[in-house]
BADO-182784 format. One record per residue (C-alpha): residue number from 1; x, y, z. Coordinates in nm, 3 decimals. Each point is the difference from the previous one (the first is absolute). Layout:
% BADO-182784
+-----+---------+---------+---------+
! seq !      px !      py !      pz !
+-----+---------+---------+---------+
! NUM !       X !       Y !       Z !
...
+-----+---------+---------+---------+
END
This chain:
% BADO-182784
+-----+---------+---------+---------+
! seq !      px !      py !      pz !
+-----+---------+---------+---------+
!   1 !   0.164 !  -0.845 !  -5.689 !
!   2 !   0.388 !   0.048 !   0.003 !
!   3 !   0.070 !  -0.324 !  -0.199 !
!   4 !   0.405 !   0.095 !  -0.110 !
!   5 !   0.089 !   0.125 !   0.362 !
!   6 !  -0.132 !  -0.282 !   0.188 !
!   7 !   0.201 !  -0.244 !  -0.280 !
!   8 !   0.286 !   0.196 !  -0.028 !
!   9 !  -0.002 !  -0.019 !   0.435 !
!  10 !  -0.056 !  -0.336 !   0.038 !
!  11 !   0.127 !  -0.143 !  -0.313 !
!  12 !   0.296 !  -0.181 !   0.223 !
!  13 !  -0.190 !  -0.059 !   0.331 !
!  14 !  -0.354 !  -0.134 !  -0.117 !
!  15 !  -0.099 !  -0.314 !   0.105 !
!  16 !  -0.313 !  -0.176 !   0.011 !
!  17 !  -0.268 !   0.271 !   0.139 !
!  18 !  -0.267 !  -0.230 !   0.111 !
!  19 !   0.036 !  -0.316 !   0.250 !
!  20 !  -0.026 !  -0.211 !  -0.276 !
!  21 !  -0.018 !   0.019 !  -0.381 !
!  22 !  -0.215 !  -0.270 !  -0.123 !
!  23 !  -0.430 !  -0.031 !   0.152 !
!  24 !  -0.219 !  -0.255 !  -0.032 !
!  25 !  -0.343 !  -0.001 !  -0.203 !
!  26 !  -0.188 !  -0.014 !   0.356 !
!  27 !   0.224 !   0.303 !   0.099 !
!  28 !  -0.050 !   0.225 !  -0.307 !
!  29 !  -0.381 !  -0.132 !   0.019 !
!  30 !   0.006 !   0.095 !   0.390 !
!  31 !   0.123 !   0.380 !  -0.054 !
!  32 !  -0.215 !   0.050 !  -0.308 !
!  33 !  -0.333 !  -0.024 !   0.224 !
!  34 !   0.205 !   0.217 !   0.254 !
!  35 !   0.101 !   0.253 !  -0.252 !
!  36 !  -0.404 !   0.041 !  -0.095 !
!  37 !  -0.106 !   0.007 !   0.349 !
!  38 !   0.216 !   0.216 !   0.087 !
!  39 !  -0.036 !   0.255 !  -0.304 !
!  40 !  -0.389 !   0.006 !   0.119 !
!  41 !   0.086 !   0.089 !   0.343 !
!  42 !   0.286 !   0.274 !   0.003 !
!  43 !  -0.077 !   0.172 !  -0.352 !
!  44 !  -0.187 !   0.274 !   0.050 !
!  45 !  -0.191 !   0.035 !  -0.342 !
!  46 !   0.116 !  -0.387 !  -0.189 !
!  47 !  -0.264 !   0.074 !  -0.262 !
!  48 !   0.052 !   0.353 !  -0.060 !
!  49 !   0.151 !  -0.071 !  -0.343 !
!  50 !  -0.139 !  -0.378 !  -0.057 !
!  51 !  -0.332 !  -0.124 !   0.043 !
!  52 !   0.026 !  -0.315 !   0.308 !
!  53 !  -0.187 !  -0.233 !  -0.330 !
!  54 !   0.367 !   0.074 !  -0.202 !
!  55 !   0.216 !  -0.050 !   0.307 !
!  56 !  -0.202 !  -0.311 !   0.140 !
!  57 !   0.046 !  -0.180 !  -0.386 !
!  58 !   0.377 !   0.157 !  -0.012 !
!  59 !   0.056 !  -0.207 !   0.334 !
!  60 !  -0.168 !  -0.324 !  -0.106 !
!  61 !   0.213 !   0.044 !  -0.334 !
!  62 !   0.315 !   0.011 !   0.179 !
!  63 !  -0.070 !  -0.241 !   0.251 !
!  64 !  -0.087 !  -0.268 !  -0.258 !
!  65 !   0.314 !   0.106 !  -0.169 !
!  66 !   0.177 !  -0.219 !   0.318 !
!  67 !   0.092 !  -0.345 !  -0.101 !
!  68 !   0.363 !  -0.015 !   0.063 !
!  69 !   0.125 !  -0.182 !   0.303 !
!  70 !   0.234 !   0.274 !   0.083 !
!  71 !   0.071 !   0.335 !  -0.096 !
!  72 !   0.301 !   0.226 !   0.015 !
!  73 !  -0.001 !   0.326 !   0.216 !
!  74 !  -0.044 !   0.143 !  -0.372 !
!  75 !  -0.280 !  -0.196 !  -0.133 !
!  76 !  -0.179 !   0.080 !   0.351 !
!  77 !   0.062 !   0.395 !  -0.012 !
!  78 !  -0.092 !   0.041 !  -0.384 !
!  79 !  -0.321 !  -0.251 !   0.091 !
!  80 !  -0.124 !   0.232 !   0.323 !
!  81 !   0.062 !   0.299 !  -0.198 !
!  82 !  -0.258 !  -0.098 !  -0.276 !
!  83 !  -0.284 !   0.009 !   0.284 !
!  84 !   0.158 !   0.353 !   0.113 !
!  85 !   0.066 !   0.146 !  -0.312 !
!  86 !  -0.411 !  -0.052 !  -0.107 !
!  87 !  -0.057 !   0.246 !   0.281 !
!  88 !   0.091 !   0.285 !  -0.238 !
!  89 !   0.171 !   0.178 !   0.294 !
!  90 !   0.371 !   0.116 !  -0.015 !
!  91 !   0.039 !   0.022 !   0.338 !
!  92 !  -0.104 !  -0.358 !   0.058 !
!  93 !   0.239 !  -0.244 !  -0.123 !
!  94 !   0.282 !  -0.261 !   0.063 !
!  95 !   0.332 !   0.159 !  -0.090 !
!  96 !   0.186 !  -0.097 !  -0.304 !
!  97 !   0.194 !  -0.288 !   0.123 !
!  98 !   0.321 !   0.195 !   0.048 !
!  99 !   0.184 !  -0.315 !   0.231 !
! 100 !  -0.082 !  -0.252 !  -0.289 !
! 101 !   0.106 !   0.255 !  -0.263 !
! 102 !   0.360 !   0.046 !   0.136 !
! 103 !   0.078 !  -0.335 !   0.053 !
! 104 !  -0.096 !  -0.060 !  -0.376 !
! 105 !   0.209 !   0.286 !  -0.086 !
! 106 !   0.329 !  -0.109 !   0.241 !
! 107 !  -0.026 !  -0.335 !  -0.128 !
! 108 !   0.067 !   0.134 !  -0.375 !
! 109 !  -0.377 !  -0.001 !  -0.091 !
! 110 !  -0.060 !   0.246 !  -0.341 !
! 111 !  -0.263 !   0.230 !  -0.080 !
! 112 !  -0.197 !   0.136 !  -0.348 !
! 113 !   0.232 !   0.289 !  -0.120 !
! 114 !  -0.279 !   0.243 !  -0.123 !
! 115 !  -0.153 !   0.218 !   0.265 !
! 116 !  -0.300 !   0.239 !  -0.126 !
! 117 !  -0.182 !   0.263 !   0.081 !
! 118 !  -0.390 !  -0.030 !  -0.071 !
! 119 !  -0.180 !   0.304 !  -0.193 !
! 120 !  -0.301 !   0.043 !  -0.217 !
! 121 !  -0.065 !  -0.386 !   0.043 !
! 122 !   0.336 !  -0.063 !  -0.143 !
! 123 !   0.309 !  -0.186 !   0.108 !
! 124 !   0.320 !   0.218 !  -0.028 !
! 125 !   0.358 !  -0.069 !   0.056 !
! 126 !   0.138 !   0.215 !   0.247 !
! 127 !   0.291 !  -0.192 !   0.063 !
! 128 !   0.223 !  -0.281 !  -0.177 !
! 129 !   0.218 !  -0.181 !   0.146 !
! 130 !   0.079 !  -0.278 !  -0.252 !
! 131 !   0.276 !   0.009 !  -0.228 !
! 132 !  -0.244 !   0.069 !  -0.332 !
! 133 !   0.077 !   0.361 !  -0.057 !
! 134 !  -0.226 !  -0.020 !  -0.263 !
! 135 !  -0.331 !   0.038 !   0.247 !
! 136 !  -0.032 !   0.374 !   0.088 !
! 137 !  -0.104 !   0.209 !   0.313 !
! 138 !  -0.398 !   0.102 !  -0.146 !
! 139 !  -0.069 !  -0.356 !  -0.185 !
! 140 !  -0.284 !  -0.147 !   0.040 !
! 141 !  -0.029 !  -0.416 !   0.135 !
! 142 !  -0.252 !  -0.170 !  -0.160 !
! 143 !   0.085 !  -0.365 !   0.089 !
! 144 !   0.214 !  -0.199 !   0.217 !
! 145 !   0.049 !  -0.340 !  -0.109 !
! 146 !  -0.316 !   0.012 !  -0.263 !
! 147 !  -0.229 !   0.118 !   0.291 !
! 148 !  -0.165 !   0.374 !  -0.040 !
! 149 !   0.157 !   0.227 !   0.260 !
! 150 !  -0.350 !   0.025 !   0.122 !
! 151 !  -0.032 !  -0.373 !   0.089 !
! 152 !   0.297 !   0.028 !   0.192 !
! 153 !  -0.136 !   0.300 !   0.197 !
! 154 !  -0.344 !  -0.149 !   0.071 !
! 155 !   0.218 !  -0.311 !   0.124 !
! 156 !   0.217 !   0.251 !   0.255 !
! 157 !  -0.300 !   0.194 !   0.160 !
! 158 !  -0.148 !  -0.232 !   0.213 !
! 159 !   0.338 !   0.045 !   0.173 !
! 160 !  -0.044 !   0.371 !   0.034 !
! 161 !  -0.196 !   0.143 !   0.233 !
! 162 !  -0.158 !   0.330 !  -0.127 !
! 163 !  -0.350 !   0.148 !  -0.018 !
! 164 !   0.019 !   0.036 !  -0.352 !
! 165 !   0.247 !  -0.110 !  -0.329 !
! 166 !   0.143 !   0.359 !   0.002 !
! 167 !   0.112 !  -0.043 !   0.337 !
! 168 !   0.103 !  -0.367 !  -0.122 !
! 169 !   0.202 !   0.119 !  -0.266 !
! 170 !   0.192 !   0.251 !   0.225 !
! 171 !   0.105 !  -0.266 !   0.225 !
! 172 !   0.079 !  -0.194 !  -0.252 !
! 173 !   0.234 !   0.261 !  -0.163 !
! 174 !   0.146 !   0.060 !   0.373 !
! 175 !   0.086 !  -0.352 !   0.067 !
! 176 !   0.091 !  -0.071 !  -0.355 !
! 177 !  -0.161 !  -0.254 !  -0.243 !
! 178 !   0.342 !  -0.197 !   0.034 !
! 179 !  -0.081 !  -0.069 !   0.348 !
! 180 !  -0.328 !  -0.074 !   0.000 !
! 181 !   0.023 !  -0.229 !  -0.378 !
! 182 !   0.236 !  -0.204 !   0.246 !
! 183 !  -0.265 !   0.018 !   0.287 !
! 184 !  -0.263 !  -0.124 !  -0.234 !
! 185 !   0.132 !  -0.288 !  -0.267 !
! 186 !   0.350 !  -0.025 !   0.163 !
! 187 !   0.349 !  -0.045 !  -0.146 !
! 188 !   0.063 !   0.011 !  -0.396 !
! 189 !   0.293 !   0.013 !  -0.137 !
! 190 !  -0.080 !   0.127 !  -0.357 !
! 191 !  -0.258 !   0.205 !  -0.146 !
! 192 !  -0.198 !   0.103 !  -0.318 !
! 193 !  -0.115 !   0.335 !   0.028 !
! 194 !  -0.191 !   0.222 !  -0.272 !
! 195 !   0.064 !   0.321 !  -0.033 !
! 196 !  -0.156 !   0.315 !  -0.178 !
! 197 !   0.251 !   0.264 !  -0.101 !
! 198 !  -0.178 !   0.289 !  -0.193 !
! 199 !  -0.312 !  -0.247 !  -0.068 !
! 200 !   0.269 !  -0.254 !  -0.171 !
! 201 !  -0.013 !  -0.303 !   0.166 !
! 202 !   0.304 !  -0.229 !   0.077 !
! 203 !   0.080 !  -0.348 !   0.196 !
! 204 !   0.294 !  -0.045 !   0.218 !
! 205 !   0.163 !  -0.243 !   0.202 !
! 206 !   0.146 !   0.083 !   0.338 !
! 207 !   0.190 !  -0.186 !   0.269 !
! 208 !  -0.122 !   0.065 !   0.348 !
! 209 !   0.243 !   0.202 !   0.248 !
! 210 !   0.131 !  -0.031 !   0.346 !
! 211 !  -0.222 !   0.135 !   0.263 !
! 212 !   0.287 !   0.133 !   0.171 !
! 213 !   0.274 !   0.113 !  -0.215 !
! 214 !  -0.193 !   0.080 !  -0.300 !
! 215 !  -0.307 !   0.157 !   0.194 !
! 216 !  -0.013 !   0.101 !   0.360 !
! 217 !   0.389 !   0.129 !  -0.005 !
! 218 !  -0.100 !   0.205 !  -0.305 !
! 219 !  -0.319 !   0.161 !   0.015 !
! 220 !  -0.143 !   0.273 !   0.234 !
! 221 !  -0.358 !  -0.065 !   0.154 !
! 222 !  -0.262 !   0.256 !  -0.125 !
! 223 !  -0.096 !   0.110 !   0.329 !
! 224 !   0.217 !   0.273 !   0.181 !
! 225 !   0.102 !  -0.006 !   0.362 !
! 226 !   0.255 !   0.298 !  -0.013 !
! 227 !  -0.067 !   0.319 !   0.174 !
! 228 !   0.120 !   0.296 !  -0.243 !
! 229 !  -0.024 !   0.387 !  -0.004 !
! 230 !   0.100 !   0.206 !  -0.277 !
! 231 !  -0.060 !   0.339 !  -0.125 !
! 232 !  -0.094 !  -0.010 !  -0.355 !
! 233 !   0.002 !   0.362 !  -0.074 !
! 234 !   0.003 !   0.380 !   0.191 !
! 235 !  -0.357 !  -0.068 !   0.024 !
! 236 !  -0.057 !  -0.350 !   0.059 !
! 237 !   0.118 !  -0.268 !   0.255 !
! 238 !  -0.043 !  -0.391 !  -0.021 !
! 239 !  -0.093 !  -0.282 !   0.255 !
! 240 !   0.003 !  -0.375 !  -0.005 !
! 241 !  -0.085 !  -0.065 !   0.356 !
! 242 !   0.077 !  -0.399 !   0.046 !
! 243 !  -0.187 !  -0.224 !   0.080 !
! 244 !  -0.287 !   0.061 !   0.251 !
! 245 !   0.156 !  -0.264 !   0.253 !
! 246 !   0.312 !  -0.084 !   0.197 !
! 247 !   0.142 !   0.244 !   0.238 !
! 248 !  -0.229 !   0.277 !   0.064 !
! 249 !   0.241 !   0.244 !   0.135 !
! 250 !   0.301 !  -0.026 !  -0.243 !
! 251 !  -0.338 !   0.061 !  -0.252 !
! 252 !  -0.109 !   0.282 !   0.210 !
! 253 !   0.383 !   0.153 !   0.007 !
! 254 !  -0.004 !  -0.017 !  -0.345 !
! 255 !  -0.341 !   0.173 !  -0.079 !
! 256 !   0.089 !   0.268 !   0.266 !
! 257 !   0.368 !   0.089 !  -0.190 !
! 258 !  -0.161 !  -0.023 !  -0.348 !
! 259 !  -0.300 !   0.300 !   0.124 !
! 260 !   0.315 !   0.189 !   0.172 !
! 261 !   0.171 !  -0.010 !  -0.357 !
! 262 !  -0.367 !   0.049 !  -0.188 !
! 263 !  -0.058 !   0.290 !   0.202 !
! 264 !   0.349 !   0.199 !   0.044 !
! 265 !  -0.083 !   0.139 !  -0.384 !
! 266 !  -0.310 !   0.092 !  -0.168 !
! 267 !  -0.082 !  -0.324 !  -0.196 !
! 268 !  -0.319 !   0.026 !  -0.180 !
! 269 !  -0.058 !  -0.331 !  -0.021 !
! 270 !   0.034 !  -0.366 !   0.156 !
! 271 !  -0.030 !  -0.291 !  -0.178 !
! 272 !  -0.079 !  -0.298 !   0.199 !
! 273 !   0.091 !  -0.324 !  -0.163 !
! 274 !  -0.216 !  -0.337 !   0.093 !
! 275 !   0.076 !  -0.183 !  -0.306 !
! 276 !   0.115 !  -0.372 !   0.017 !
! 277 !  -0.060 !   0.049 !   0.399 !
! 278 !  -0.088 !  -0.365 !   0.226 !
! 279 !  -0.228 !   0.224 !   0.242 !
! 280 !   0.007 !  -0.084 !   0.346 !
! 281 !  -0.071 !   0.209 !   0.302 !
! 282 !  -0.256 !   0.298 !   0.051 !
! 283 !   0.256 !   0.121 !   0.282 !
! 284 !   0.255 !   0.083 !  -0.293 !
! 285 !  -0.265 !   0.146 !  -0.254 !
! 286 !  -0.177 !   0.232 !   0.238 !
! 287 !   0.341 !   0.106 !   0.138 !
! 288 !   0.112 !   0.115 !  -0.367 !
! 289 !  -0.367 !   0.146 !  -0.050 !
! 290 !   0.034 !   0.180 !   0.322 !
! 291 !   0.217 !   0.227 !  -0.208 !
! 292 !  -0.187 !   0.100 !  -0.309 !
! 293 !  -0.360 !   0.003 !   0.223 !
! 294 !  -0.155 !   0.329 !   0.139 !
! 295 !  -0.286 !  -0.179 !   0.185 !
! 296 !   0.021 !  -0.279 !   0.228 !
! 297 !  -0.077 !  -0.311 !  -0.217 !
! 298 !  -0.088 !  -0.371 !   0.037 !
! 299 !   0.121 !  -0.283 !  -0.248 !
! 300 !  -0.325 !  -0.177 !  -0.044 !
! 301 !  -0.324 !   0.155 !   0.005 !
! 302 !  -0.130 !  -0.334 !   0.216 !
! 303 !   0.243 !  -0.302 !   0.129 !
! 304 !  -0.204 !  -0.319 !   0.077 !
! 305 !   0.151 !  -0.324 !   0.149 !
! 306 !  -0.127 !  -0.327 !   0.055 !
! 307 !   0.100 !  -0.215 !   0.297 !
! 308 !   0.017 !  -0.405 !   0.036 !
! 309 !   0.115 !  -0.266 !   0.226 !
! 310 !   0.337 !  -0.044 !  -0.209 !
! 311 !   0.038 !   0.385 !  -0.020 !
! 312 !   0.009 !   0.038 !   0.373 !
! 313 !   0.203 !  -0.265 !   0.070 !
! 314 !   0.278 !   0.173 !  -0.281 !
! 315 !  -0.056 !   0.291 !   0.216 !
! 316 !   0.069 !  -0.134 !   0.309 !
! 317 !   0.280 !  -0.174 !  -0.108 !
! 318 !   0.170 !   0.230 !  -0.186 !
! 319 !  -0.129 !   0.413 !   0.044 !
! 320 !   0.013 !   0.197 !   0.297 !
! 321 !  -0.348 !  -0.027 !   0.168 !
! 322 !   0.025 !   0.304 !   0.172 !
! 323 !  -0.045 !   0.237 !  -0.307 !
! 324 !  -0.343 !   0.081 !  -0.048 !
! 325 !  -0.014 !  -0.103 !  -0.339 !
! 326 !   0.101 !  -0.379 !   0.108 !
! 327 !  -0.257 !   0.033 !   0.288 !
! 328 !  -0.300 !   0.053 !  -0.220 !
! 329 !   0.085 !  -0.327 !  -0.182 !
! 330 !  -0.014 !  -0.177 !   0.301 !
! 331 !  -0.335 !   0.167 !   0.161 !
! 332 !  -0.206 !  -0.033 !  -0.291 !
! 333 !  -0.195 !  -0.351 !  -0.078 !
! 334 !   0.149 !  -0.194 !  -0.253 !
! 335 !  -0.138 !   0.002 !  -0.301 !
! 336 !  -0.084 !   0.356 !   0.071 !
! 337 !   0.029 !   0.294 !  -0.287 !
! 338 !   0.104 !   0.350 !   0.183 !
! 339 !   0.090 !   0.302 !  -0.084 !
! 340 !   0.397 !   0.160 !   0.118 !
! 341 !   0.053 !   0.339 !   0.001 !
! 342 !   0.336 !   0.092 !  -0.001 !
! 343 !  -0.068 !   0.369 !   0.059 !
! 344 !   0.125 !   0.351 !  -0.176 !
! 345 !   0.418 !   0.043 !  -0.095 !
! 346 !   0.096 !   0.329 !   0.023 !
! 347 !   0.226 !   0.164 !  -0.214 !
! 348 !   0.361 !   0.165 !   0.088 !
! 349 !   0.003 !   0.341 !   0.111 !
! 350 !  -0.098 !   0.258 !  -0.277 !
! 351 !   0.371 !   0.123 !  -0.041 !
! 352 !   0.126 !  -0.395 !  -0.065 !
! 353 !  -0.295 !  -0.032 !  -0.245 !
! 354 !   0.048 !   0.005 !  -0.357 !
! 355 !  -0.239 !   0.261 !  -0.179 !
! 356 !   0.116 !  -0.035 !  -0.364 !
! 357 !  -0.152 !  -0.250 !  -0.277 !
! 358 !   0.033 !  -0.369 !   0.056 !
! 359 !  -0.046 !  -0.301 !  -0.223 !
! 360 !  -0.021 !  -0.347 !   0.080 !
! 361 !   0.108 !  -0.254 !  -0.231 !
! 362 !  -0.168 !  -0.318 !  -0.029 !
! 363 !   0.022 !  -0.299 !  -0.266 !
! 364 !  -0.122 !  -0.379 !   0.054 !
! 365 !   0.259 !  -0.120 !   0.179 !
! 366 !  -0.153 !   0.262 !   0.284 !
! 367 !  -0.053 !  -0.288 !   0.311 !
! 368 !  -0.258 !   0.030 !   0.273 !
! 369 !   0.073 !   0.321 !   0.211 !
! 370 !   0.166 !   0.162 !  -0.292 !
! 371 !  -0.306 !  -0.003 !  -0.185 !
! 372 !  -0.215 !   0.105 !   0.329 !
! 373 !   0.228 !   0.301 !   0.068 !
! 374 !  -0.054 !   0.112 !  -0.339 !
! 375 !  -0.350 !  -0.003 !   0.036 !
! 376 !  -0.014 !   0.125 !   0.301 !
! 377 !   0.245 !   0.304 !  -0.144 !
! 378 !  -0.217 !   0.016 !  -0.314 !
! 379 !  -0.335 !   0.015 !   0.210 !
! 380 !   0.123 !   0.284 !   0.232 !
! 381 !   0.134 !   0.213 !  -0.224 !
! 382 !   0.335 !  -0.014 !   0.108 !
! 383 !   0.133 !  -0.064 !  -0.313 !
! 384 !  -0.027 !  -0.129 !  -0.398 !
! 385 !   0.032 !  -0.359 !  -0.087 !
! 386 !   0.223 !  -0.088 !  -0.293 !
! 387 !   0.050 !  -0.286 !  -0.213 !
! 388 !  -0.180 !  -0.329 !  -0.050 !
! 389 !  -0.342 !  -0.164 !   0.191 !
! 390 !   0.183 !  -0.221 !   0.276 !
! 391 !  -0.061 !  -0.366 !  -0.032 !
! 392 !  -0.172 !   0.011 !   0.376 !
! 393 !  -0.318 !   0.125 !   0.135 !
! 394 !   0.029 !   0.300 !   0.250 !
! 395 !  -0.293 !  -0.168 !   0.145 !
! 396 !   0.150 !  -0.294 !   0.103 !
! 397 !  -0.052 !  -0.317 !   0.206 !
! 398 !   0.355 !   0.019 !   0.141 !
! 399 !   0.131 !  -0.009 !   0.393 !
! 400 !   0.157 !  -0.350 !  -0.061 !
! 401 !   0.086 !  -0.222 !   0.227 !
! 402 !   0.178 !  -0.371 !  -0.046 !
! 403 !  -0.038 !  -0.330 !   0.154 !
! 404 !   0.149 !  -0.351 !  -0.107 !
! 405 !  -0.195 !  -0.281 !  -0.074 !
! 406 !   0.013 !  -0.286 !   0.263 !
! 407 !   0.116 !  -0.294 !  -0.216 !
! 408 !   0.261 !   0.146 !  -0.251 !
! 409 !   0.103 !   0.296 !   0.182 !
! 410 !  -0.073 !   0.218 !  -0.288 !
! 411 !  -0.059 !   0.329 !   0.027 !
! 412 !  -0.371 !   0.228 !  -0.087 !
! 413 !  -0.045 !   0.377 !   0.004 !
! 414 !  -0.342 !   0.138 !   0.054 !
! 415 !  -0.190 !   0.292 !   0.020 !
! 416 !  -0.162 !   0.100 !   0.323 !
! 417 !  -0.086 !   0.341 !  -0.069 !
! 418 !  -0.147 !   0.231 !  -0.269 !
! 419 !   0.121 !   0.377 !  -0.105 !
! 420 !  -0.233 !   0.235 !  -0.171 !
! 421 !   0.157 !   0.321 !  -0.148 !
! 422 !  -0.049 !   0.358 !   0.115 !
! 423 !  -0.274 !   0.024 !  -0.271 !
! 424 !  -0.185 !  -0.310 !   0.078 !
! 425 !  -0.050 !  -0.021 !  -0.378 !
! 426 !   0.089 !  -0.329 !  -0.112 !
! 427 !  -0.072 !  -0.131 !  -0.403 !
! 428 !   0.223 !  -0.291 !   0.021 !
! 429 !   0.343 !   0.182 !  -0.137 !
! 430 !   0.308 !   0.085 !   0.097 !
! 431 !   0.131 !   0.404 !   0.091 !
! 432 !  -0.112 !   0.188 !  -0.341 !
! 433 !   0.296 !   0.228 !  -0.047 !
! 434 !  -0.098 !   0.378 !  -0.070 !
! 435 !   0.272 !  -0.021 !  -0.236 !
! 436 !   0.043 !  -0.320 !  -0.194 !
! 437 !   0.280 !  -0.147 !  -0.177 !
! 438 !   0.061 !  -0.347 !  -0.070 !
! 439 !   0.324 !  -0.164 !   0.153 !
! 440 !   0.126 !  -0.216 !  -0.310 !
! 441 !   0.210 !  -0.301 !   0.107 !
! 442 !   0.097 !   0.120 !   0.333 !
! 443 !   0.310 !   0.057 !  -0.165 !
! 444 !   0.283 !   0.285 !   0.075 !
! 445 !  -0.166 !   0.245 !  -0.205 !
! 446 !  -0.188 !   0.229 !   0.180 !
! 447 !  -0.299 !   0.084 !  -0.171 !
! 448 !  -0.203 !   0.127 !   0.303 !
! 449 !   0.224 !   0.230 !   0.136 !
! 450 !   0.148 !   0.070 !  -0.357 !
! 451 !  -0.367 !   0.084 !  -0.058 !
! 452 !  -0.087 !   0.218 !   0.303 !
! 453 !   0.334 !   0.189 !  -0.013 !
! 454 !  -0.104 !   0.122 !  -0.362 !
! 455 !  -0.305 !   0.084 !   0.117 !
! 456 !   0.129 !   0.211 !   0.294 !
! 457 !   0.251 !   0.177 !  -0.206 !
! 458 !  -0.274 !   0.100 !  -0.245 !
+-----+---------+---------+---------+
END
């Protein structure tokens, strides 16, 4: 989710995103009921990672919290997300309320000044945007305002949709603690923090920082969207393919030109970097894989889809219904789950393919289609996976579409499909690398690539 890019592009022009910014209790309760029934109708397997009993109990608890006479857009969004996040599916969510955040930021809002990475159950400072230089990157954050960090995380978790805590932590790192702290606790002008440095605990008073000037304009998001090609040595080349989305023709031109360069010299090893990758569409990833595949391939061993009244309405309004895929949505009975076969993707002609050793880099920030692609390459034996376990599962409930709640207009994303990896192995883990290396702090020190290059050179 490109919050910084959206904020910078929208900081001057953003206005009220929704038709109104306050909703009555009755409107919120109406949408809450619609949210529940629509999730049940449209999600391909709503209770894959939670029980129906747990879902119902959580829904009743959230509903009982609707006591005020009116709710802001932000309050309603957070309320609805508590229902959606209980599904425990990363692709079924109410997106982070970017519009509310932008309005808050551009009106002079402030944030908590420390970003964290979560490793081995510890919250580690990865960025310090405060004026206190005593707090170092790598220190452990123990408490904020006398609340243990785990208690704070427990209150943030309901605002993050994910199959497991490991993936919640990855998204918290990506979207950052400062943004989530604001979302859950609201604006606070000062903080007391307890920090551990070399096992010595110290308390500090920190002042909040301006969301725009002191945070968004100074930092870089974890996800990387650039396309990069680099020659690392006489025998090693490197590709960062960029997002699996956007302009497909431009993407193909980059991949074509990269492999033309690769095949112009006798390079022996190719590194494909899918770390800090937002995912996207199989049309992009399959084109990349076609240059390293030695036989026809699929991106999933099985793909299932659930159709519904709502999906059909969405399809007729937003999709090309002459396409076979969307025709299948319309022809199947509401509520039915069916297989859709995308068929095999053909590899590039042999003279265009790379035939050397291939390494694919992943980390906990490899999202969605990048996780599926890493599993695809691993299962076919096209290359070796290097790095750390991905946050997402390669057997993935995804293929999302979005719809708006009728009263508030708040957008909901729901998984209508299920992707099964080529091997069909499902252990409820992410992609497990063939060579495991931790990505410490997700910082500028590139432990994964450095270790791999040393391993190759030795």
